[in-house]
N, C-alpha and C positions, 0 to 999 in steps of 0.2 A: 757747457756748464762752468756754472759760477762758483769760483774758487778763492782762497785766499794761501800764498804759493808758499806760507810759512808751512804749513803744516805738507805740503808735498802731495795729499794723499789723489785730492783731484787733477792734478798732473799726470801725476803716473794711470790713474784711469784712465783719462782725456786718451795718453798717447796709445794705451793698451786698446780703447774701441775708436781709435781715429775720429775723436769727434773734436771741433772748434771747442777750447776754453774762452774764458776770462778770466782774469785777474781782479781782485778789486782789494786794494793795502794802503798803507801808510807806505812801505818803503821796507826794500832789505836793509837787516844789517850793511851786509856787504857790497851795497849796492849794486847789485847782481839785474836790479830793475833797469837799470841801463845799459851793463853789459851784455846781459840776454838779447835783448830785442834791436842789438844791435848799433845803440846809442852811442853820437862820440862823447866821450867821459876825458878830456884833458885833465891830467895830473897838475901840471903849471897852471893851473886856472882855477876847478873847482873845489875848496879845501874837500876832505876826506868827515866823514862825523867821528865826534870825538877828538877831532887833532886839535881844536880851539880854535884856527887858524879864519882870517876873514879873506876874503877875494883878492886881494893886494898881501902878497906872502912876501917875503924875501927869499934869496935863493936858499937859504939851511931851511924854510920853511917847506921850500917847494921840495927840498928830497924828503925832510922830513914826513911829508905828502906820502910820496912816493912808495916811501917804507912802509906807514903803515896801510896801502891797497897792496902791500903786498904779503902781511902780517895780514890783514882780512880776507886774502884769498885763503891761505890756510886754516884761517880757525872757520872759513864756510866749510872748506872739503873735510874737517877733524867731527865739523857740526852733525855734518850730512851725511854722514859717512853709513849711517843703517839707513838712510836715506835708498842711497846710489846704491846699494848691496839689494835691498829690498825690490826695487827696480827694474836692475838688473836680471833680476831673477824671474819676476812677471812679464818683465817685457821681452824676453830671450836673449836678450844682447846687452852689450857693456855700452851702458849710458855714462853720460856726465852731467852734471848738476847745469849746466848749461844745456844741454841735449835736453832736458827736461822743460827748461824754462823759454826756450827760444819759440817752442811752436803755439805759443799764445796767440790767438787771432786777435784779441784787446786787451791794453791794460788801462785799468780803472784807475786812477793815480788821488790820494785823497791828500793831495799838496794843494796848498795855496798858492798858488807861481808869484805872488806879489812876495811871500814872506821868503822865499826861495832861493840861492844863488841861480844867474841868470846861463842857461845851458841848453842848447839843441837838443829837439825832441825828435820822435821821432813819429809817423802818423799815424801808428795804431795807439799813440801813447794819450790820454785824454786825464788833462785835470779837471778832478771836479771837487772842487775848495770850496768849503761854504757850508760843508752839510754838517761840521758839528754845530752850529750857530743858533745862539737860543733865539728867540723870536722877541724883540722888542717892544717892552709895553708902550 
C-alpha cells in the first residue's frame, strides 16, 4: 500500500491485513519519520522544526531543542488521539503511534538532502528529492 502517514488510514488498513506499506511524504510535524524507523536523531546536533536554530547551537539552544522535542511528542499524541482510539478498536489491541508507523517497509522521503541538516538514515529510508522541480527551458 502506498500511503501518506499524515492521515494514518493506510497504516491502519495495512496493519489490519498484514500488508507491506510504503510511506510517501515530505515529513512529519513531530519528527516521527526518524523515530519510527529507529533512526538516530540526536537532539544536541539536529535542530527541531520551528526552533530557528542552526546545527551549531549553544548550550541553551540545545536545552531549548530538547524541550521542543518533548512538547512535540505531547502535541502529536493529542493530535492523533482519535486515530489511536480508532486503530485500537480496529486492530483489537492497544497501539501507539510508533507501533503504527514502525512497520513501514519503505519510507520515500521527499527531502532534498542538500538542504537538510546532516543526519543518519536507515536503509529503508530513500530520498527522492527534486520531484517538484520545473523543467528548465
